[in-house]
C-alpha positions as CSV (number, residue, x, y, z in Angstrom):
1,X,0.0,0.0,0.0
2,X,1.1,3.5,-0.6
3,X,1.3,5.6,2.6
4,X,1.5,9.4,2.5
5,X,3.2,10.8,5.6
6,X,3.7,14.3,6.8
7,X,4.8,16.0,10.0
8,X,6.1,19.2,11.5
9,X,9.2,19.7,13.7
10,X,7.4,18.4,16.8
11,X,7.1,15.0,15.1
12,X,10.1,15.0,12.8
13,X,11.8,12.0,14.6
14,X,8.6,10.0,14.9
15,X,7.8,10.6,11.2
16,X,11.1,9.2,10.1
17,X,10.8,6.2,12.4
18,X,7.3,5.5,11.2
19,X,8.3,5.8,7.5
20,X,11.2,3.3,8.1
21,X,8.8,0.8,9.9
22,X,6.2,1.1,7.1
23,X,8.9,0.5,4.4
24,X,10.1,-2.5,6.4
25,X,6.5,-3.8,6.4
26,X,6.5,-3.6,2.6
27,X,4.6,-0.4,2.1
28,X,5.6,2.4,-0.3
29,X,6.0,5.6,1.7
30,X,5.7,9.1,0.2
31,X,7.2,11.6,2.6
32,X,5.6,15.1,2.3
33,X,7.9,16.6,4.8
34,X,9.2,18.1,6.9
35,X,12.5,17.1,5.4
36,X,14.6,19.3,7.7
37,X,14.2,19.9,11.4
38,X,13.0,23.5,11.7
39,X,11.4,24.5,15.0
40,X,9.6,27.4,13.2
41,X,7.9,25.3,10.5
42,X,4.1,25.2,10.1
43,X,2.3,21.9,10.0
44,X,-0.4,22.7,7.4
45,X,2.4,22.9,4.8
46,X,3.1,19.2,5.2
47,X,-0.3,17.8,6.4
48,X,-2.5,19.2,3.7
49,X,-0.4,17.9,0.8
50,X,-0.2,14.5,2.4
51,X,-4.0,14.4,2.8
52,X,-4.5,15.8,-0.7
53,X,-2.4,12.9,-2.0
54,X,-4.5,10.4,-0.2
55,X,-7.7,11.9,-1.5
56,X,-6.3,11.8,-5.1
57,X,-5.2,8.2,-4.7
58,X,-8.0,5.9,-3.6
59,X,-6.7,2.8,-1.7
60,X,-3.8,4.8,-0.2
61,X,-3.6,5.9,3.5
62,X,-2.0,8.7,5.3
63,X,-0.2,9.2,8.6
64,X,0.2,12.8,9.8
65,X,1.9,13.8,13.0
66,X,2.5,16.8,15.2
67,X,3.0,17.5,18.9
68,X,-0.6,16.6,19.9
69,X,-2.0,15.6,16.6
70,X,-5.0,17.9,17.1
71,X,-4.0,20.6,14.6
72,X,-3.0,18.0,12.1
73,X,-6.3,16.1,12.2
74,X,-8.1,19.4,11.8
75,X,-6.0,20.3,8.8
76,X,-6.3,16.9,7.2
77,X,-10.1,16.9,7.6
78,X,-10.3,20.2,5.6
79,X,-9.3,18.3,2.5
80,X,-12.5,17.2,0.6
81,X,-13.1,13.5,0.8
82,X,-10.8,12.9,3.7
83,X,-11.8,11.2,6.9
84,X,-8.9,11.7,9.4
85,X,-9.0,10.4,13.0
86,X,-6.9,11.3,16.0
87,X,-5.3,8.1,17.1
88,X,-4.3,7.7,20.8
89,X,-4.5,4.0,21.3
90,X,-4.3,0.7,19.4
91,X,-8.0,0.5,19.8
92,X,-8.7,3.9,18.3
93,X,-6.3,3.1,15.5
94,X,-8.2,0.0,14.6
95,X,-11.7,1.4,15.1
96,X,-10.9,4.4,12.9
97,X,-10.4,2.0,10.0
98,X,-13.0,-0.7,10.9
99,X,-15.9,1.7,11.7
100,X,-15.1,5.0,10.0
101,X,-13.0,3.9,7.0
102,X,-10.6,6.7,7.9
103,X,-7.9,7.2,5.3
104,X,-5.6,9.3,7.5
105,X,-4.4,8.8,11.1
106,X,-3.2,11.7,13.1
107,X,-0.8,11.0,15.9
108,X,0.6,13.3,18.6
109,X,4.3,12.5,18.8
110,X,4.7,14.4,22.2
111,X,1.9,12.2,23.6
112,X,3.5,8.8,23.0
113,X,6.9,7.2,23.0
114,X,8.6,6.7,19.6
115,X,7.8,3.0,19.8
116,X,4.1,3.6,20.5
117,X,3.9,6.1,17.6
118,X,5.2,3.4,15.3
119,X,2.8,0.8,16.7
120,X,-0.2,3.1,16.3
121,X,0.7,3.8,12.7
122,X,1.1,0.1,11.9
123,X,-2.1,-0.8,13.6
124,X,-4.0,1.8,11.6
125,X,-2.5,0.8,8.2
126,X,-2.9,-2.9,8.8
127,X,-6.6,-2.7,9.7
128,X,-9.3,-2.8,7.0
129,X,-12.8,-1.3,6.9
130,X,-15.4,-3.8,8.2
131,X,-17.8,-2.9,5.4
132,X,-20.8,-3.3,7.7
133,X,-23.9,-1.6,6.5
134,X,-24.4,0.5,9.6
135,X,-20.9,2.0,9.3
136,X,-21.2,2.5,5.5
137,X,-24.6,4.3,6.1
138,X,-23.0,6.7,8.5
139,X,-20.0,7.4,6.1
140,X,-22.5,8.0,3.3
141,X,-24.3,10.5,5.5
142,X,-21.1,12.4,6.1
143,X,-20.2,12.3,2.4
144,X,-23.6,13.7,1.5
145,X,-23.2,16.5,4.0
146,X,-19.8,17.3,2.7
147,X,-21.1,17.5,-0.9
148,X,-24.3,19.4,-0.3
149,X,-24.2,20.9,3.2
150,X,-27.4,18.9,4.0
151,X,-28.0,15.7,6.0
152,X,-31.1,14.7,4.1
153,X,-31.3,13.5,0.4
């Protein structure tokens, strides 16, 4: 699977560790930056392109990272068609995929050890959407709202 990854300075080390682990697991990783450690960089410049690439490439996934993951999940969710989830446990990583068919995981690198960040990303990527009708119905409702600004048909 192709995985698009992006992070700011707060998650620079975690991004690189996750990218290495994903490659070792056989995934193709596209790194949208940051490519240099710059404590003054701005996360939207890396997160939005990563999320856009996921939106343009059905079947791919994304992992975005920052200090808390909060700003990053907000930025990723501004990209039309993207469902991004803040991941803080192995359970939320799996449920984001199983129930919400999230394409992008957001992880707070300052909230977890480096090893846990890697484990969260791997759990997210390795889990598939359940396809259950109740979950698909809810995703369809969100998609309709995104397209029309309305919840009804």
